[in-house]
N, C-alpha and C positions, 0 to 999 in steps of 0.2 A: 516514834522518833522521826523528826522531819529532816529531810535532806536539804542542803542548801542548793538553790538553783543557780546555775551559772548564767552569766550575762550572754544571751544569744546574739546580741547586737554588738559584740566586740569588734572593733575596727582594727585592721592591720595596716600598719604604715608600710607602703611599698618602698623597696630599695631604690634609692635615687641613682640612676646611671650617670657616671661621669661623662663629660663631653667627649664624643668620639674623636680619636686621634691624639688625645692628651696622654701624658704619662700615667695619670690616675686611671684612665680608661684601659690602658695596656695592663696595668696591675690587676684591675677588676676582671678583665677578660681572662687573664692567666689563672687567677685563683678560682673563678667560677668554673672554668674548664677543668681545673684540678679537682674541684669538689665533685663535679659530675662524674669524672673518671673514677674517683675513689668510691663513690656510691655504686657505680656499675661493677667495679671490682669486688666490692663487699657483697653485693647481691649474687655475683657469679660464685664467689667462695661459699656462700650459704647454700646455694643450689647444689654445688658439687659435694659439699659436706653431707647434706641430707640424702643425696643419691648414693652415698657410700663410695663415690669414686676416689676420694682422697685416701680412704683406708686401703683400697686396693693398690693405689700408686705408692703409698708409704710402705706397705708390706713388700711389694716387688722391689722397690728401690733399696730397702734395707737388706734384703736377701742378696741382691747383686753386689752391693757395697761390701757386705761381709765376705762374700766369696772372693772378690778381688783384693780385699785387704789381707786375706790369708796368704796370698801369693805375692803381694807387693814387695816383700823383702827378699824374695828369691833372686839369686844372682842371675839365673839364666832367663827367667821370664818376668822379672819384676817390673821392668820398664813398660812392658805391654800392659800389665795390670794397672800400673799407675796412670797410663794414658786412658784406660777404660774407666777408671775412677773419675778422672777429669771430665771425660765425656758424660758420664752419668750425672755429675754435678751440674752440667750445663743443659740437661734435658728439661722438658716441661714438667716431668715428675719432680725433679729437683727444685724447680721454680715453685711448684705447688707446695712442696714441703716447706720451703723458706717462707712462702706467703702465709701458709697456715701457722707457722711458728710466730710470725709477726703479729697475727691476730690474737694469739694466746698471751702475748706480752701486754696487751692493752686491757 
């Protein structure tokens, strides 16, 4: 069985940059920066995931959230536990969890 050879001399058309200072240039700059940031975020997510760091964060966050939710309805200390839940949701662990779930949706 003979495999088809690919064309080694394929040419790639370079992306034409809009004239600097124009509206199109601003849009191009914005979206290219956004693309670079997204790729960097994705690479960081993959590295954290392979290192097992996200599992540790997820487990710790879930345990803390469960603990505070148990006491959130208590009349004497519920307000304190609700504040703790809000703080947990704003931590890097919480952000990592949200970030991880957004990748699972795609």
